[in-house]
N, C-alpha and C positions, 0 to 999 in steps of 0.2 A: 565508790568506797572512799571514805576520808582517811586521812593520815592516822587519826586516833583509832578508827575501826581496824586498820591494818595492824597496828600495834596490839590491839586487843586480841585479834585473831592469832597473831604470832605467840602471844602470851598463853592463850588457850592451848595451842599446839605444843608449846614447851611444857606446860603442866601435864598434858596427856602423855607426852614422851617420858617425862620424869616418872610418872606413875607406872608406866609400863616397865621401865628399867629397874625400878626399886620395889616392885611388888612381886612376891613369889607367884608362879603360875600354879594352877590347880594341880595338886598332887606332887609338886616339886618338893624335894627333900631339903632340909636345912643346909646340908653341905653343898649341894648343887647350887642353891640360891646364893649362899655366901660366896662361893667360888666365882659365880657369874657377877655378883655385885662388886667384887674386888676389882673388876675392870674400872670401876669408878673411884677406886682408891681405898686405902686403909687409914683411919684417923687414930690409930693406936688404941682403939677401944673395940668393943663388940657391937658396934653400931648396926651392922647388917644382921648379925645373929639376933640381936634384940628386936630389930624390925620384923624379922621372920616370926619370932616368938609372939610379938604383939599382934601380928596379923593372922597367924595360922595356929598358934598353940598358946593362948594367953594363960592357960593353967600351968604351964611348964615353968614354975617359979624358980626351980633350981638349975636352970640352964647355964647361967654364968659359972656357977660352982662346978658343974659337971665338965664344962669346957676347960675351966682352970685346972682341973685334976689331970688333964692330958696336955697341959702346957698352952692351952688356947686362951691367953689373956687379952688378945685382940683378934680381929677377924683373920689377919694373915697368919698369925701364930697357930690358928686352928690347923692349917696345912703345913706349916713349918715344923710343928712339934707333935700334933695329934693324929691327923688322918692323911691318907694318901690314896691315890687311885689303886684299885686292886692290881696285883702284879700282872695279870694277863692283859691288861689294857695299856701298859707302857709300850712305847715304841723303842725297840732295841735295834739300833743301826747295825748293819753288818760290818765286820772288820774290813779294812781296806789297806792296800800296800802301796807305799810310795818309796821309791829308791831302795827296795828291799826291806823296809821297815814296816811292820804291821801296826796300824792304828785302830783303836776301838773308841768310838764316841760313847759318852754316857747315855744311858736310857733317859727318855724324857716323855712327858705327857703328849698324847696325840693332840693335834690341832685340826679341827675342833675336838673338844672333849665330848665323848658320847652323850646322848640325851639322857636326862635323869630317868631312872627306872621307877621312880615314884614311891610314895609312902602313903599310909592311911592318913586321913584328916586328923589334925591335932598332934601329929608326931613331930618330935624334934630329933629323930634319928636320921642317919644318912641312909641313902638307898644302897643297892647292891654294888654300885660303882666304887664305894669307899670302904677302906679297912683301916683299923688302928695301925699307926706306925709301929714298927718294931724298934725297940731301944737297945 
């Protein structure tokens, strides 16, 4: 194998990995995909939400407006302002005592987040893992 064919092979592998990381899986909901894609970062836009729409629900032309109505003006704001995991999925640490003082840690998302519960083809809704945040 020549040096150039090694580089070509590595580039092919990187393209395949990139596609796997940035493509919704079959049945994956918008919110599970965006949450997963946020591991790659937020660019202060709806990059991942648009990618989902373009690949899985191209007829959902009002997606950005709908997300904006819940405060989701970029991918990370979808979760900061609009949606969160359903209450029953949060990890609620038990209180503990140190030197007679009781401490309670804040609830947090499980790690890993449960697998997507799935949606029908063409949907831009979240699956049953997600609920609208209470304001």
